[in-house]
C-alpha positions in Angstrom: 43.6 -107.3 14.9 43.4 -105.6 11.5 42.3 -101.9 11.8 41.5 -99.4 9.1 41.9 -95.7 9.9 40.0 -93.2 7.7 41.2 -89.7 8.2 41.6 -86.8 5.7 44.0 -84.8 7.8 47.5 -86.1 6.8 49.1 -85.0 10.1 46.5 -86.7 12.2 46.6 -89.8 10.0 50.4 -90.1 10.2 50.4 -89.4 14.0 47.9 -92.2 14.6 49.9 -94.5 12.3 53.1 -93.8 14.2 51.6 -94.0 17.7 49.9 -97.3 16.9 53.0 -98.9 15.5 54.1 -99.5 19.1 51.3 -102.0 19.5 52.4 -105.1 17.6 49.0 -106.8 18.1 47.5 -104.3 15.7 47.8 -104.2 11.9 47.0 -100.7 10.8 46.0 -99.6 7.3 45.2 -95.9 6.7 43.0 -94.2 4.1 42.7 -90.5 3.3 39.0 -90.7 2.5 36.0 -93.0 2.8 35.7 -93.6 -1.0 39.2 -95.1 -1.1 38.5 -97.1 2.0 35.3 -98.6 0.6 37.3 -99.9 -2.4 39.7 -101.8 -0.2 37.8 -102.9 2.9 37.1 -106.6 3.0 36.3 -109.3 5.6 40.0 -109.4 6.8 39.4 -106.1 8.6 38.1 -106.2 12.2 37.7 -102.5 13.1 37.2 -99.2 11.4 38.3 -95.9 13.0 36.9 -92.9 11.1 36.7 -89.2 11.2 33.3 -87.6 10.7 34.1 -84.4 8.7 35.7 -85.6 5.5 35.5 -84.5 1.8 33.6 -86.6 -0.7 31.8 -88.7 1.9 31.5 -87.9 5.6 31.9 -90.4 8.4 28.2 -90.9 9.0 27.5 -91.7 5.4 30.6 -93.9 5.4 29.2 -95.9 8.4 25.9 -96.3 6.5 27.7 -97.6 3.5 29.5 -100.2 5.7 26.1 -101.6 6.5 27.1 -103.0 10.0 29.8 -105.3 8.6 32.4 -103.9 11.0 32.8 -102.5 14.5 33.4 -98.7 14.2 35.0 -96.0 16.4 34.2 -92.4 15.4 36.5 -89.5 16.0 35.8 -85.8 15.4 37.1 -82.4 16.3 33.7 -80.7 16.5 31.2 -83.2 17.9 27.6 -82.3 18.2 25.0 -84.2 20.2 22.9 -84.8 17.1 25.8 -86.3 15.2 26.7 -88.5 18.2 23.1 -89.7 18.5 23.0 -90.4 14.8 26.2 -92.5 15.0 24.7 -94.4 18.0 21.6 -95.2 15.9 24.0 -96.7 13.3 25.5 -99.0 15.9 28.6 -97.1 16.7 29.5 -97.5 20.4 32.7 -95.4 20.8 32.8 -91.7 19.9 36.2 -89.9 20.6 36.4 -86.1 20.7 39.7 -84.7 19.3 42.2 -84.1 20.6 42.4 -87.4 22.5 45.5 -89.2 23.8 46.6 -92.5 22.4 45.6 -94.3 25.6 42.0 -93.3 25.2 42.0 -94.7 21.6 43.7 -98.0 22.7 41.2 -98.4 25.4 38.4 -98.0 22.9 40.1 -100.5 20.5 40.4 -103.0 23.3 36.7 -102.6 24.2 35.8 -103.3 20.5 38.2 -106.3 20.5 36.3 -107.7 23.5 33.0 -107.2 21.6 34.4 -109.0 18.5 35.6 -112.0 20.5 32.3 -112.2 22.3 30.4 -112.1 19.0 32.4 -115.1 17.8 31.4 -117.2 20.8 27.8 -116.1 21.4 25.3 -117.0 18.8 22.8 -114.3 17.9 19.2 -115.4 17.8 18.6 -113.7 14.5 21.3 -115.7 12.9 19.9 -119.1 13.8 18.0 -120.4 10.9 16.0 -122.8 13.0 15.1 -120.3 15.8 12.6 -117.7 14.7 11.7 -116.2 18.1 8.1 -115.4 18.8 6.8 -116.3 15.4 3.7 -114.5 14.4 0.8 -115.7 12.3 2.1 -113.6 9.4 5.6 -115.2 9.7 4.2 -118.7 10.2 2.5 -118.6 6.8 5.8 -117.6 5.1 7.7 -120.3 7.0 5.3 -122.9 5.8 5.9 -122.0 2.1 9.6 -121.8 2.8 9.6 -125.3 4.3 7.8 -126.8 1.3 10.1 -125.0 -1.2 13.3 -126.1 0.7 12.6 -129.7 -0.3 13.1 -128.8 -4.0 15.8 -127.1 -6.0 13.5 -124.4 -7.3 14.9 -120.8 -7.3 13.5 -118.6 -4.6 13.2 -114.9 -4.6 12.9 -113.3 -1.1 11.1 -110.0 -1.1 10.8 -107.5 1.7 12.0 -104.4 3.3 15.6 -104.0 4.4 16.3 -105.6 7.8 13.4 -108.1 7.8 15.7 -111.2 7.9 16.0 -112.3 4.4 19.5 -113.9 5.0 18.0 -115.8 8.0 15.3 -117.1 5.7 17.8 -118.2 3.1 19.8 -120.0 5.7 16.6 -121.6 7.0 15.7 -122.9 3.5 19.3 -124.3 3.0 19.3 -126.1 6.3 16.0 -127.7 5.6 17.0 -128.8 2.1 18.7 -131.9 0.8 21.8 -129.7 0.4 22.0 -128.9 4.1 25.5 -130.6 4.5 26.9 -128.8 1.5 28.2 -125.1 1.5 25.9 -122.1 2.1 27.5 -119.1 0.5 26.0 -115.6 0.9 27.1 -112.6 -1.1 25.7 -109.0 -1.0 25.6 -107.3 -4.3 25.3 -103.8 -2.7 28.5 -104.3 -0.7 30.8 -105.1 -3.6 32.2 -102.4 -5.9 30.7 -102.7 -9.4 34.0 -103.4 -11.1 34.6 -106.4 -8.8 31.3 -108.2 -8.9 32.1 -110.3 -11.9 35.4 -111.6 -10.5 33.8 -112.2 -7.1 31.0 -114.3 -8.6 33.0 -116.3 -11.2 36.6 -116.1 -10.0 39.7 -115.3 -12.0 43.0 -116.8 -13.2 46.4 -115.4 -12.4 47.2 -112.5 -14.6 43.5 -112.0 -15.7 43.9 -108.3 -14.6 46.6 -106.1 -13.1 46.1 -107.1 -9.4 45.4 -110.8 -10.1 48.6 -112.2 -8.7 47.1 -115.6 -8.1 44.1 -117.6 -9.2 40.9 -117.3 -7.1 37.7 -119.4 -7.1 34.5 -117.4 -7.3 31.4 -117.7 -5.1 29.8 -120.1 -7.6 32.6 -122.5 -7.2 32.7 -122.1 -3.5 29.0 -122.9 -3.3 29.1 -125.9 -5.6 26.8 -128.7 -4.4 25.1 -126.3 -2.0 23.3 -123.0 -2.0 24.3 -119.6 -3.2 22.4 -116.7 -1.7 22.5 -113.5 -3.8 21.4 -110.6 -1.5 20.3 -107.2 -3.0 20.1 -108.8 -6.4 18.5 -105.6 -7.7 21.9 -103.9 -7.4 23.6 -106.3 -9.8 25.0 -104.4 -12.8 23.0 -105.0 -16.0 26.0 -106.4 -17.9 26.8 -109.0 -15.2 23.1 -110.1 -15.2 23.5 -111.6 -18.6 26.5 -113.7 -17.4 24.6 -114.8 -14.3 21.7 -115.9 -16.5 24.0 -117.8 -18.8 25.7 -119.5 -15.8 22.3 -120.6 -14.5 21.1 -121.9 -17.8 24.3 -123.7 -18.8 25.1 -124.8 -15.2 28.7 -123.8 -15.7 31.0 -120.8 -15.1 34.3 -119.5 -16.6 36.8 -117.7 -14.5 38.0 -114.3 -15.8 41.0 -115.0 -18.0 40.1 -118.6 -18.7 38.3 -120.4 -21.5 37.7 -123.5 -19.4 34.2 -124.2 -18.3 33.6 -125.3 -14.7 30.5 -127.3 -14.1 28.4 -126.2 -11.1 25.5 -127.7 -9.2 23.9 -125.1 -7.0 20.6 -123.9 -5.7 20.0 -120.1 -6.0 18.2 -118.0 -3.5 18.1 -114.3 -4.2 16.7 -111.4 -2.2 15.9 -107.7 -2.8 14.1 -104.8 -1.3 13.9 -103.1 -4.6 10.9 -103.0 -7.0 12.2 -105.3 -9.7 9.1 -104.7 -11.9 10.0 -101.0 -12.0 13.7 -101.8 -12.7 12.6 -104.1 -15.6 10.5 -101.2 -17.0 13.5 -98.9 -16.7 15.8 -101.5 -18.4 17.8 -101.8 -15.2 17.0 -105.5 -14.6 16.6 -108.3 -17.1 13.1 -109.8 -17.4 14.5 -113.2 -18.4 16.7 -113.3 -15.3 13.8 -112.2 -13.1 11.7 -115.2 -14.2 14.7 -117.5 -13.8 15.1 -116.3 -10.2 11.5 -116.0 -9.3 10.2 -119.6 -9.5 8.9 -119.2 -5.9 8.5 -115.7 -4.5 8.4 -115.3 -0.7 7.2 -112.0 0.7 8.6 -111.5 4.2 6.4 -109.1 6.2 7.9 -106.1 8.0 8.3 -106.2 11.7 5.4 -103.7 12.2 3.1 -106.4 10.9 4.6 -109.0 13.3 3.9 -107.1 16.6 3.8 -110.3 18.7 7.5 -111.0 17.8 8.9 -107.7 19.0 9.1 -108.4 22.8 10.3 -112.0 22.6 13.1 -110.9 20.2 14.0 -107.8 22.2 14.2 -109.8 25.4 16.4 -112.5 23.8 18.7 -109.9 22.4 18.8 -108.1 25.7 19.8 -111.3 27.5 22.4 -112.1 24.9 24.0 -108.6 25.1 24.1 -108.7 28.9 26.1 -111.9 28.6 28.3 -110.5 25.9 29.3 -107.4 27.9 29.4 -109.1 31.3 26.5 -107.1 32.7 24.0 -108.3 35.3 20.8 -109.4 33.6 18.6 -106.5 32.5 14.9 -106.2 31.6 12.5 -103.6 30.1 10.2 -101.5 32.1 6.5 -101.6 31.3 6.8 -98.2 29.6 9.8 -99.3 27.6 7.8 -102.4 26.4 4.9 -100.2 25.3 7.4 -98.0 23.5 8.9 -101.0 21.7 5.4 -102.1 20.6 4.2 -98.7 19.5 7.3 -97.9 17.4 7.0 -98.5 13.6 10.4 -100.1 13.1 11.4 -98.7 9.7 14.6 -100.7 10.0 12.8 -103.9 11.0 14.7 -106.6 13.0 18.1 -105.1 12.2 17.0 -101.9 13.8 15.5 -103.7 16.8 18.8 -105.5 17.4 20.7 -102.1 17.3 18.2 -100.4 19.6 18.3 -103.2 22.2 22.1 -103.4 22.2 22.4 -99.7 22.6 19.9 -99.6 25.5 21.7 -102.4 27.3 25.0 -100.5 27.0 23.6 -97.0 28.0 21.0 -98.0 30.7 22.0 -97.0 34.2 20.0 -99.6 36.1 18.9 -103.2 35.7 15.5 -102.1 34.4 15.8 -100.3 31.0 13.6 -97.2 30.9 11.6 -95.8 28.0 14.0 -92.8 27.5 17.0 -95.2 27.3 15.7 -96.6 24.0 16.2 -93.3 22.2 13.3 -93.9 19.9 11.5 -90.6 20.2 13.8 -89.0 17.5 12.7 -91.5 14.9 8.9 -91.5 15.5 
């Protein structure tokens, strides 16, 4: 298990590093602040352990930047109830108050390890491209257009608020396309440091830059023959946009440090919650690239406009999490169901998943009550 510890106090950081060196099953990498950590974190990490009070970027902002990509344990020397609740809203399940002994930390790590293993074996309903639970009239219309578009190679631009399920839609389109047996590669522009986006997309040759110790294929090459999903396309740096446009027009890419062109055959699906028209006016997004990506626009409605999906999704996620954590099956009380339906869901399905998982963990009985949803602070 690969663990990142983010702690600005050097003594605390070194103490944790030494204490955890006795546990050979853990590979521990430490960082002195969140900014440094964000530059180095990649999919090889399993768990993040972070302090709350840190310079430059505090632990709560850091967790927001992680965007749910990792399991997180928060530690702090001056916890407040509001900060604890805020971290819970972000999906954090373990909150350690300093000073704590190493056994408490190891127990928390083992709980997170159990969650990670369970996630690998239990399929989340929101990640199944063919299983849109409780589809509403609003969603059915969008699915109909997506199904028609999937039969072609036309570029599709998915539009909608954060958390509405744009990656699920992109996977749905891929799996219903002639490219279904070829790779589906997803990349989030907002999750990659600006100076690494070009090499991530197009790859690089050995020696292309200081840390390039071996050649690496980019996401375009990895998706060859299949579909490349570019999430948060509005966050792509302006300079890289020109290279993306050229790659799409010429159907070829060049790795950094190479003059050799590599032919590509891919279908592009992109997504954004940004106002691209506004970005074009502000010279932040290329108009020619916009038209290249926007052959078929798909507007995915927010969850508040798909009310009849809320309870079926919530109940499915509840059942899934009961299985994941080894709990007896739980259900929602009548008042809790009303609360779920009345809530505006600014974070959409992503927020619903987090709320239900939290309520399953924190509820005392088999019937989840209204106050165990912790929604009143967000209304």
